C-alpha positions as a printed Julia matrix, in Angstrom:
87×3 Matrix{Float64}:
  88.82  -155.27  -13.32
  87.04  -151.93  -13.69
  87.65  -151.25  -10.02
  91.41  -151.72  -10.46
  91.52  -149.47  -13.52
  89.5   -146.77  -11.72
  91.79  -146.91   -8.68
  94.9   -146.64  -10.84
  93.47  -143.7   -12.76
  92.62  -141.83   -9.55
  96.05  -142.54   -8.07
  97.79  -141.37  -11.24
  95.91  -138.07  -11.37
  95.66  -137.19   -7.68
  98.97  -135.47   -6.96
 100.54  -134.37  -10.21
 100.58  -130.62   -9.65
 103.9   -130.14  -11.38
 102.53  -131.47  -14.65
  99.88  -128.75  -14.77
 101.56  -125.93  -12.82
 104.69  -124.9   -14.69
 107.14  -122.32  -13.38
 105.84  -119.75  -15.86
 102.26  -120.19  -14.6
 103.49  -119.9   -11.0
 105.49  -116.76  -11.84
 102.46  -115.14  -13.49
 100.15  -115.93  -10.56
 102.65  -114.82   -7.92
 103.58  -111.64   -9.83
  99.92  -110.69   -9.98
  99.51  -111.38   -6.25
 102.59  -109.28   -5.37
 101.63  -106.46   -7.78
 104.82  -106.93   -9.77
 104.46  -105.26  -13.18
 105.96  -108.15  -15.15
 106.04  -111.91  -14.35
 109.72  -111.98  -15.33
 110.37  -109.7   -12.32
 109.67  -112.71  -10.09
 112.33  -115.41   -9.8
 111.5   -118.77   -8.24
 114.2   -119.85   -5.79
 112.64  -123.04   -4.45
 109.48  -125.06   -4.94
 108.1   -127.71   -2.6
 104.97  -129.6    -3.61
 102.97  -131.03   -0.74
  99.42  -131.92   -1.65
  97.14  -129.91   -1.66
  99.43  -126.87   -1.85
 102.72  -125.84   -3.42
 105.14  -123.81   -1.31
 107.29  -121.44   -3.34
 110.09  -119.08   -2.3
 110.46  -116.19   -4.72
 112.43  -112.98   -5.09
 110.53  -110.09   -6.61
 112.31  -107.17   -8.21
 110.2   -104.66   -6.26
 108.99  -106.78   -3.33
 112.05  -108.73   -2.19
 112.14  -112.31   -0.94
 108.76  -113.87   -0.17
 107.36  -117.29    0.74
 104.11  -118.11   -1.06
 101.53  -120.85   -0.74
  99.78  -121.69   -4.0
  96.76  -123.98   -4.06
  95.33  -125.88   -6.97
  97.05  -126.57  -10.24
  96.52  -130.31  -10.06
  94.1   -132.69  -11.76
  91.52  -132.49   -8.98
  91.17  -128.71   -9.51
  91.26  -129.13  -13.3
  94.49  -127.14  -13.47
  93.05  -123.99  -11.91
  95.59  -122.09   -9.77
  94.05  -120.35   -6.77
  95.36  -116.89   -5.78
  98.68  -117.26   -3.95
  99.09  -116.19   -0.33
 102.5   -114.59    0.18
 104.19  -113.36    3.31
């Protein structure tokens, strides 16, 4: 019985990045990575979560349209968002 409960707990917490990585947290991390002065200068156009990364397309007020890869933000990383890589 403990084995079943442990397996269910791991499965429930393994890929829930969206529950810990809100759009406002993504905007703040991406704005910092793109050197945008204010997180509200970054608008999220699309978001695709594929474990272990989240792929985000953004438009920055000063930097234009970018595609970013953001790691972390899920239960396995304790909610920590790693610095985004944008191109």
